[in-house]
VEXZA-631664 format. One line per field, with one value per residue (C-alpha): x, y, z; residue number from 1; residue in three letters. Coordinates in steps of 0.05 Angstrom, whole numbers, m for minus. Layout:
# residues N
X: X:...
Y: Y:...
Z: Z:...
pos: NUM:...
code: ALA:...
***
This chain:
# residues 283
X: 0:24:10:35:14:m2:m6:m62:m89:m72:m68:m73:m70:m124:m122:m174:m116:m95:m129:m101:m110:m88:m20:m36:m99:m61:m8:m49:m6:60:93:102:177:177:126:150:212:167:114:121:63:42:25:m43:m9:m39:m3:m18:m55:m64:m128:m108:m160:m141:m169:m161:m174:m182:m200:m272:m286:m264:m260:m250:m226:m244:m271:m237:m272:m311:m344:m401:m367:m403:m366:m340:m310:m279:m245:m217:m193:m179:m192:m184:m237:m194:m216:m257:m198:m155:m205:m195:m120:m127:m174:m230:m302:m343:m393:m341:m335:m368:m352:m336:m307:m308:m262:m305:m352:m312:m323:m252:m260:m329:m342:m346:m394:m445:m449:m505:m549:m598:m589:m601:m545:m539:m489:m424:m414:m483:m468:m429:m447:m418:m393:m382:m388:m457:m427:m396:m463:m496:m443:m451:m525:m514:m485:m445:m420:m348:m344:m409:m371:m335:m399:m440:m503:m509:m446:m481:m554:m580:m541:m570:m639:m633:m601:m532:m498:m489:m474:m423:m418:m344:m290:m318:m297:m323:m301:m248:m181:m210:m234:m240:m218:m240:m184:m215:m181:m193:m266:m296:m310:m255:m242:m175:m180:m138:m119:m90:m68:m13:14:23:m14:m30:m67:m103:m102:m136:m131:m101:m35:m54:15:89:96:51:86:109:56:46:40:m36:m84:m117:m182:m176:m234:m196:m121:m99:m134:m100:m32:m49:m77:m17:26:m23:m19:58:63:38:53:128:147:99:123:54:48:17:m25:m28:m94:m66:7:14:88:91:25:49:109:135:151:212:242:295:359:322:274:215:176:201:176:213:188:168:191:177:115:89:48
Y: 0:70:127:198:264:328:386:366:312:239:206:130:90:36:m15:m55:m98:m100:m116:m131:m82:m87:m54:m23:9:36:69:90:112:98:38:m25:m23:40:25:m45:m14:12:m43:m118:m150:m222:m270:m236:m168:m145:m108:m104:m40:m16:7:59:95:151:158:228:238:312:308:326:284:217:227:170:185:131:62:14:m39:m73:m142:m131:m148:m201:m266:m245:m180:m216:m264:m206:m161:m213:m161:m178:m136:m124:m55:m77:m120:m58:m21:m74:m66:9:m4:37:17:35:64:116:147:215:233:194:231:197:232:202:143:90:23:18:82:75:0:m3:56:1:m73:m124:m141:m196:m177:m103:m50:m12:39:9:72:83:149:181:236:219:272:272:323:332:330:263:235:262:228:163:163:178:107:128:72:97:83:55:m8:35:53:7:41:1:37:104:106:78:133:186:159:157:227:205:226:301:329:386:439:455:469:462:458:395:409:456:434:387:412:389:420:398:375:349:300:229:248:316:326:289:322:324:323:376:368:427:430:466:500:432:406:337:321:260:270:203:184:251:221:151:126:144:110:163:225:247:295:259:190:190:132:100:110:186:218:284:267:337:365:312:336:409:395:353:414:457:409:407:483:483:413:414:484:477:406:374:303:267:205:156:120:61:52:m15:m1:73:99:170:214:285:306:342:355:303:310:299:356:311:301:245:216:220:170:198:137:66:28:32:m17
Z: 0:m18:30:39:68:31:79:127:81:80:11:1:m63:m66:m122:m160:m184:m257:m322:m391:m449:m521:m528:m595:m567:m507:m549:m609:m669:m633:m668:m627:m639:m597:m542:m529:m498:m443:m437:m450:m486:m480:m536:m544:m550:m485:m429:m355:m335:m263:m232:m180:m139:m91:m21:7:81:94:167:151:90:61:m14:m63:m134:m184:m169:m218:m260:m205:m210:m259:m326:m365:m380:m449:m423:m363:m411:m452:m395:m340:m286:m212:m176:m114:m92:m32:m8:m15:29:82:78:88:147:117:103:41:90:111:42:38:m34:m98:m158:m226:m276:m332:m340:m378:m345:m319:m278:m245:m239:m163:m162:m155:m144:m154:m96:m114:m187:m177:m181:m115:m89:m63:m22:8:44:m12:m61:m129:m179:m254:m310:m340:m410:m395:m373:m436:m479:m441:m455:m529:m538:m598:m641:m633:m559:m531:m509:m458:m421:m375:m351:m287:m262:m259:m279:m213:m176:m221:m209:m133:m129:m105:m169:m179:m248:m254:m308:m317:m265:m195:m122:m89:m17:9:m20:m73:m140:m212:m278:m347:m393:m457:m503:m479:m474:m485:m411:m374:m307:m272:m196:m160:m86:m47:26:63:0:m33:m94:m120:m185:m211:m287:m303:m376:m397:m371:m351:m331:m332:m400:m432:m407:m477:m501:m568:m535:m531:m523:m583:m544:m543:m579:m590:m593:m614:m552:m510:m534:m522:m453:m433:m448:m408:m350:m350:m352:m280:m254:m266:m240:m181:m165:m164:m140:m200:m187:m246:m255:m296:m274:m238:m223:m206:m178:m166:m179:m186:m257:m285:m353:m371:m411:m476:m461:m446:m381:m337:m271:m205:m152:m84:m45:m25:m4:67:108
pos: 1:2:3:4:5:6:7:8:9:10:11:12:13:14:15:16:17:18:19:20:21:22:23:24:25:26:27:28:29:30:31:32:33:34:35:36:37:38:39:40:41:42:43:44:45:46:47:48:49:50:51:52:53:54:55:56:57:58:59:60:61:62:63:64:65:66:67:68:69:70:71:72:73:74:75:76:77:78:79:80:81:82:83:84:85:86:87:88:89:90:91:92:93:94:95:96:97:98:99:100:101:102:103:104:105:106:107:108:109:110:111:112:113:114:115:116:117:118:119:120:121:122:123:124:125:126:127:128:129:130:131:132:133:134:135:136:137:138:139:140:141:142:143:144:145:146:147:148:149:150:151:152:153:154:155:156:157:158:159:160:161:162:163:164:165:166:167:168:169:170:171:172:173:174:175:176:177:178:179:180:181:182:183:184:185:186:187:188:189:190:191:192:193:194:195:196:197:198:199:200:201:202:203:204:205:206:207:208:209:210:211:212:213:214:215:216:217:218:219:220:221:222:223:224:225:226:227:228:229:230:231:232:233:234:235:236:237:238:239:240:241:242:243:244:245:246:247:248:249:250:251:252:253:254:255:256:257:258:259:260:261:262:263:264:265:266:267:268:269:270:271:272:273:274:275:276:277:278:279:280:281:282:283
code: MET:HIS:ARG:THR:THR:LEU:GLY:ASP:PHE:GLU:LEU:THR:ILE:LEU:SER:ASP:GLY:ILE:TYR:HIS:ALA:ASP:GLY:GLY:ALA:MET:PHE:GLY:ILE:ILE:PRO:LYS:VAL:MET:TRP:GLU:LYS:ARG:ALA:THR:ALA:ASP:GLN:ARG:ASN:THR:ILE:PRO:VAL:GLY:LEU:ASN:SER:LEU:LEU:VAL:ARG:THR:GLY:LYS:HIS:ASN:VAL:LEU:ILE:GLU:THR:GLY:ILE:GLY:ASN:LYS:LEU:HIS:GLU:LYS:MET:GLN:ALA:ILE:TYR:ARG:ASN:GLN:ALA:LEU:LEU:LEU:GLN:SER:PHE:GLU:GLY:ALA:LYS:VAL:SER:PRO:ASP:GLU:ILE:ASP:ILE:VAL:ILE:ASN:THR:HIS:LEU:HIS:PHE:ASP:HIS:CYS:GLY:TRP:ASN:THR:HIS:TYR:LYS:GLN:GLY:THR:PRO:VAL:ALA:THR:PHE:PRO:ARG:ALA:THR:TYR:TYR:VAL:GLN:GLN:GLY:GLU:MET:GLU:HIS:ALA:HIS:GLU:GLN:HIS:GLU:ARG:ASP:ARG:VAL:SER:TYR:ILE:ALA:ASP:ASN:TYR:ASP:PRO:LEU:LEU:ALA:ASN:GLY:GLN:LEU:LYS:LEU:LEU:ARG:GLY:ASP:SER:GLU:ILE:VAL:PRO:GLY:ILE:SER:VAL:LYS:VAL:TYR:SER:GLY:HIS:THR:ARG:ASP:LEU:GLN:VAL:VAL:MET:ILE:ARG:SER:GLY:HIS:ARG:ILE:ALA:ALA:TYR:PRO:SER:ASP:LEU:ILE:CYS:ASP:ALA:LYS:HIS:LEU:ASP:PRO:THR:TRP:THR:LEU:GLY:PHE:ASP:LEU:TYR:PRO:LEU:GLU:SER:ILE:ALA:ASN:LYS:HIS:ARG:PHE:TYR:GLN:GLN:ALA:ILE:PRO:GLN:ASN:TRP:LEU:VAL:VAL:PHE:THR:HIS:ASP:HIS:GLU:LEU:PRO:TRP:ALA:HIS:LEU:GLU:ILE:GLY:GLN:LYS:GLY:ARG:PRO:ILE:ALA:ARG:SER:ILE:GLY:GLN:LYS:VAL:GLY
***
Protein backbone atom coordinates (compact mmCIF):
# COMPACT_ATOMS: atom_id res chain seq x y z
CA MET A 1 0.00 0.00 0.00
CA HIS A 2 1.22 3.49 -0.89
CA ARG A 3 0.49 6.35 1.49
CA THR A 4 1.73 9.90 1.93
CA THR A 5 0.69 13.22 3.41
CA LEU A 6 -0.10 16.40 1.53
CA GLY A 7 -0.29 19.29 3.95
CA ASP A 8 -3.08 18.32 6.37
CA PHE A 9 -4.45 15.62 4.07
CA GLU A 10 -3.58 11.93 3.98
CA LEU A 11 -3.42 10.28 0.55
CA THR A 12 -3.63 6.51 0.07
CA ILE A 13 -3.52 4.52 -3.16
CA LEU A 14 -6.18 1.82 -3.31
CA SER A 15 -6.11 -0.74 -6.11
CA ASP A 16 -8.70 -2.74 -8.00
CA GLY A 17 -5.80 -4.90 -9.21
CA ILE A 18 -4.76 -5.02 -12.84
CA TYR A 19 -6.43 -5.82 -16.12
CA HIS A 20 -5.04 -6.55 -19.57
CA ALA A 21 -5.50 -4.12 -22.45
CA ASP A 22 -4.41 -4.33 -26.06
CA GLY A 23 -0.99 -2.71 -26.38
CA GLY A 24 -1.79 -1.15 -29.73
CA ALA A 25 -4.94 0.45 -28.36
CA MET A 26 -3.07 1.78 -25.33
CA PHE A 27 -0.40 3.45 -27.46
CA GLY A 28 -2.44 4.52 -30.47
CA ILE A 29 -0.30 5.58 -33.43
CA ILE A 30 3.00 4.91 -31.65
CA PRO A 31 4.65 1.91 -33.39
CA LYS A 32 5.11 -1.23 -31.33
CA VAL A 33 8.85 -1.17 -31.96
CA MET A 34 8.86 2.01 -29.84
CA TRP A 35 6.29 1.27 -27.12
CA GLU A 36 7.48 -2.27 -26.43
CA LYS A 37 10.61 -0.72 -24.90
CA ARG A 38 8.33 0.59 -22.14
CA ALA A 39 5.70 -2.16 -21.85
CA THR A 40 6.06 -5.89 -22.48
CA ALA A 41 3.16 -7.50 -24.32
CA ASP A 42 2.08 -11.12 -23.98
CA GLN A 43 1.24 -13.51 -26.82
CA ARG A 44 -2.15 -11.79 -27.20
CA ASN A 45 -0.43 -8.40 -27.52
CA THR A 46 -1.96 -7.26 -24.23
CA ILE A 47 -0.14 -5.41 -21.47
CA PRO A 48 -0.92 -5.19 -17.73
CA VAL A 49 -2.74 -2.01 -16.75
CA GLY A 50 -3.19 -0.80 -13.17
CA LEU A 51 -6.42 0.37 -11.60
CA ASN A 52 -5.42 2.95 -9.01
CA SER A 53 -8.02 4.75 -6.94
CA LEU A 54 -7.03 7.54 -4.57
CA LEU A 55 -8.43 7.91 -1.07
CA VAL A 56 -8.07 11.41 0.36
CA ARG A 57 -8.72 11.89 4.07
CA THR A 58 -9.10 15.61 4.69
CA GLY A 59 -10.01 15.39 8.37
CA LYS A 60 -13.59 16.32 7.53
CA HIS A 61 -14.28 14.19 4.48
CA ASN A 62 -13.20 10.85 3.06
CA VAL A 63 -12.98 11.34 -0.70
CA LEU A 64 -12.52 8.48 -3.17
CA ILE A 65 -11.29 9.27 -6.68
CA GLU A 66 -12.21 6.55 -9.22
CA THR A 67 -13.57 3.09 -8.46
CA GLY A 68 -11.87 0.71 -10.92
CA ILE A 69 -13.62 -1.94 -13.00
CA GLY A 70 -15.57 -3.67 -10.27
CA ASN A 71 -17.18 -7.08 -10.50
CA LYS A 72 -20.04 -6.56 -12.94
CA LEU A 73 -18.37 -7.38 -16.28
CA HIS A 74 -20.14 -10.07 -18.24
CA GLU A 75 -18.29 -13.29 -19.01
CA LYS A 76 -16.99 -12.24 -22.45
CA MET A 77 -15.50 -9.00 -21.15
CA GLN A 78 -13.97 -10.79 -18.16
CA ALA A 79 -12.26 -13.20 -20.56
CA ILE A 80 -10.86 -10.30 -22.58
CA TYR A 81 -9.66 -8.07 -19.75
CA ARG A 82 -8.94 -10.64 -17.01
CA ASN A 83 -9.60 -8.06 -14.31
CA GLN A 84 -9.22 -8.89 -10.62
CA ALA A 85 -11.87 -6.80 -8.81
CA LEU A 86 -9.71 -6.19 -5.72
CA LEU A 87 -10.82 -2.73 -4.60
CA LEU A 88 -12.84 -3.83 -1.59
CA GLN A 89 -9.92 -5.98 -0.42
CA SER A 90 -7.75 -2.89 -0.77
CA PHE A 91 -10.23 -1.04 1.45
CA GLU A 92 -9.76 -3.71 4.11
CA GLY A 93 -6.00 -3.32 3.89
CA ALA A 94 -6.36 0.43 4.41
CA LYS A 95 -8.71 -0.18 7.36
CA VAL A 96 -11.50 1.86 5.85
CA SER A 97 -15.08 0.84 5.16
CA PRO A 98 -17.13 1.75 2.06
CA ASP A 99 -19.66 3.20 4.52
CA GLU A 100 -17.06 5.79 5.57
CA ILE A 101 -16.75 7.34 2.09
CA ASP A 102 -18.42 10.74 1.88
CA ILE A 103 -17.60 11.65 -1.72
CA VAL A 104 -16.78 9.69 -4.89
CA ILE A 105 -15.35 11.53 -7.90
CA ASN A 106 -15.38 9.87 -11.32
CA THR A 107 -13.09 11.58 -13.82
CA HIS A 108 -15.24 10.09 -16.58
CA LEU A 109 -17.60 7.13 -16.99
CA HIS A 110 -15.58 4.52 -18.90
CA PHE A 111 -16.17 1.15 -17.27
CA ASP A 112 -12.59 0.90 -15.94
CA HIS A 113 -13.01 4.10 -13.90
CA CYS A 114 -16.43 3.73 -12.26
CA GLY A 115 -17.09 -0.01 -11.97
CA TRP A 116 -17.30 -0.15 -8.17
CA ASN A 117 -19.68 2.81 -8.09
CA THR A 118 -22.26 0.07 -7.75
CA HIS A 119 -22.47 -3.66 -7.19
CA TYR A 120 -25.24 -6.18 -7.72
CA LYS A 121 -27.46 -7.07 -4.80
CA GLN A 122 -29.91 -9.82 -5.71
CA GLY A 123 -29.43 -8.86 -9.35
CA THR A 124 -30.04 -5.14 -8.85
CA PRO A 125 -27.24 -2.52 -9.04
CA VAL A 126 -26.96 -0.61 -5.76
CA ALA A 127 -24.46 1.95 -4.45
CA THR A 128 -21.22 0.43 -3.14
CA PHE A 129 -20.70 3.60 -1.10
CA PRO A 130 -24.16 4.15 0.38
CA ARG A 131 -23.42 7.43 2.20
CA ALA A 132 -21.46 9.04 -0.61
CA THR A 133 -22.34 11.79 -3.03
CA TYR A 134 -20.89 10.97 -6.46
CA TYR A 135 -19.67 13.62 -8.94
CA VAL A 136 -19.09 13.61 -12.70
CA GLN A 137 -19.41 16.17 -15.49
CA GLN A 138 -22.87 16.60 -17.02
CA GLY A 139 -21.37 16.51 -20.51
CA GLU A 140 -19.78 13.13 -19.76
CA MET A 141 -23.13 11.74 -18.65
CA GLU A 142 -24.81 13.08 -21.78
CA HIS A 143 -22.17 11.42 -23.96
CA ALA A 144 -22.53 8.13 -22.07
CA HIS A 145 -26.26 8.17 -22.77
CA GLU A 146 -25.72 8.88 -26.47
CA GLN A 147 -24.26 5.37 -26.88
CA HIS A 148 -22.23 6.42 -29.89
CA GLU A 149 -21.00 3.58 -32.06
CA ARG A 150 -17.40 4.83 -31.66
CA ASP A 151 -17.20 4.16 -27.93
CA ARG A 152 -20.44 2.75 -26.53
CA VAL A 153 -18.57 -0.41 -25.47
CA SER A 154 -16.76 1.76 -22.90
CA TYR A 155 -19.97 2.63 -21.05
CA ILE A 156 -21.98 0.37 -18.73
CA ALA A 157 -25.17 2.07 -17.55
CA ASP A 158 -25.44 0.03 -14.33
CA ASN A 159 -22.30 1.83 -13.12
CA TYR A 160 -24.04 5.20 -12.95
CA ASP A 161 -27.72 5.31 -13.95
CA PRO A 162 -28.98 3.89 -10.63
CA LEU A 163 -27.05 6.63 -8.79
CA LEU A 164 -28.48 9.30 -11.07
CA ALA A 165 -31.97 7.93 -10.45
CA ASN A 166 -31.67 7.87 -6.64
CA GLY A 167 -30.07 11.34 -6.43
CA GLN A 168 -26.62 10.24 -5.24
CA LEU A 169 -24.89 11.29 -8.47
CA LYS A 170 -24.46 15.03 -8.96
CA LEU A 171 -23.69 16.47 -12.39
CA LEU A 172 -21.16 19.30 -12.69
CA ARG A 173 -20.89 21.95 -15.38
CA GLY A 174 -17.22 22.74 -15.85
CA ASP A 175 -14.52 23.47 -13.27
CA SER A 176 -15.89 23.11 -9.74
CA GLU A 177 -14.86 22.91 -6.10
CA ILE A 178 -16.17 19.74 -4.45
CA VAL A 179 -15.05 20.43 -0.86
CA PRO A 180 -12.38 22.82 0.45
CA GLY A 181 -9.06 21.70 -0.99
CA ILE A 182 -10.50 19.36 -3.64
CA SER A 183 -11.68 20.60 -7.02
CA VAL A 184 -12.02 19.43 -10.62
CA LYS A 185 -10.91 20.98 -13.89
CA VAL A 186 -12.00 19.89 -17.35
CA TYR A 187 -9.18 18.73 -19.65
CA SER A 188 -10.75 17.46 -22.85
CA GLY A 189 -9.03 14.98 -25.13
CA HIS A 190 -9.64 11.45 -23.93
CA THR A 191 -13.30 12.40 -23.72
CA ARG A 192 -14.81 15.82 -24.24
CA ASP A 193 -15.51 16.31 -20.53
CA LEU A 194 -12.74 14.44 -18.72
CA GLN A 195 -12.12 16.09 -15.35
CA VAL A 196 -8.76 16.19 -13.60
CA VAL A 197 -8.98 16.17 -9.81
CA MET A 198 -6.90 18.80 -7.98
CA ILE A 199 -5.97 18.42 -4.31
CA ARG A 200 -4.48 21.33 -2.34
CA SER A 201 -3.41 21.50 1.30
CA GLY A 202 -0.63 23.28 3.15
CA HIS A 203 0.69 25.01 0.00
CA ARG A 204 1.17 21.62 -1.67
CA ILE A 205 -0.69 20.30 -4.71
CA ALA A 206 -1.52 16.85 -6.02
CA ALA A 207 -3.34 16.05 -9.25
CA TYR A 208 -5.13 12.99 -10.55
CA PRO A 209 -5.08 13.48 -14.34
CA SER A 210 -6.78 10.17 -15.15
CA ASP A 211 -6.53 9.22 -18.82
CA LEU A 212 -5.05 12.56 -19.83
CA ILE A 213 -1.77 11.06 -18.54
CA CYS A 214 -2.69 7.53 -17.54
CA ASP A 215 0.77 6.30 -16.53
CA ALA A 216 4.45 7.19 -16.61
CA LYS A 217 4.80 5.48 -20.00
CA HIS A 218 2.57 8.13 -21.60
CA LEU A 219 4.31 11.27 -20.36
CA ASP A 220 5.46 12.33 -23.84
CA PRO A 221 2.79 14.76 -25.06
CA THR A 222 2.31 12.93 -28.38
CA TRP A 223 2.00 9.49 -26.77
CA THR A 224 -1.79 9.48 -26.57
CA LEU A 225 -4.20 6.61 -26.13
CA GLY A 226 -5.87 5.01 -29.13
CA PHE A 227 -9.12 5.50 -27.20
CA ASP A 228 -8.78 9.30 -27.15
CA LEU A 229 -11.70 10.90 -28.97
CA TYR A 230 -9.81 14.18 -29.48
CA PRO A 231 -6.06 13.36 -29.65
CA LEU A 232 -4.96 16.84 -30.68
CA GLU A 233 -6.71 18.25 -27.62
CA SER A 234 -5.01 15.58 -25.51
CA ILE A 235 -1.62 16.81 -26.71
CA ALA A 236 -2.47 20.46 -26.10
CA ASN A 237 -3.86 19.73 -22.65
CA LYS A 238 -0.85 17.65 -21.65
CA HIS A 239 1.29 20.71 -22.38
CA ARG A 240 -1.17 22.85 -20.41
CA PHE A 241 -0.94 20.43 -17.48
CA TYR A 242 2.89 20.34 -17.52
CA GLN A 243 3.14 24.14 -17.60
CA GLN A 244 1.90 24.14 -14.00
CA ALA A 245 2.63 20.63 -12.71
CA ILE A 246 6.39 20.72 -13.31
CA PRO A 247 7.37 24.18 -11.98
CA GLN A 248 4.95 23.84 -9.04
CA ASN A 249 6.16 20.30 -8.23
CA TRP A 250 2.72 18.70 -8.20
CA LEU A 251 2.38 15.14 -6.99
CA VAL A 252 0.87 13.37 -10.00
CA VAL A 253 -1.23 10.26 -9.36
CA PHE A 254 -1.39 7.82 -12.29
CA THR A 255 -4.68 6.00 -12.77
CA HIS A 256 -3.28 3.07 -14.80
CA ASP A 257 0.33 2.62 -13.69
CA HIS A 258 0.69 -0.73 -11.90
CA GLU A 259 4.38 -0.06 -11.16
CA LEU A 260 4.53 3.65 -10.28
CA PRO A 261 1.23 4.94 -8.88
CA TRP A 262 2.47 8.49 -8.29
CA ALA A 263 5.47 10.70 -8.93
CA HIS A 264 6.75 14.24 -9.29
CA LEU A 265 7.57 15.31 -12.83
CA GLU A 266 10.59 17.08 -14.24
CA ILE A 267 12.12 17.73 -17.65
CA GLY A 268 14.75 15.14 -18.56
CA GLN A 269 17.96 15.49 -20.54
CA LYS A 270 16.08 14.97 -23.82
CA GLY A 271 13.72 17.81 -23.03
CA ARG A 272 10.75 15.55 -22.30
CA PRO A 273 8.81 15.05 -19.05
CA ILE A 274 10.04 12.23 -16.85
CA ALA A 275 8.79 10.82 -13.54
CA ARG A 276 10.64 11.01 -10.23
CA SER A 277 9.40 8.51 -7.62
CA ILE A 278 8.40 9.90 -4.22
CA GLY A 279 9.57 6.87 -2.25
CA GLN A 280 8.87 3.31 -1.27
CA LYS A 281 5.77 1.41 -0.20
CA VAL A 282 4.47 1.61 3.36
CA GLY A 283 2.40 -0.83 5.38
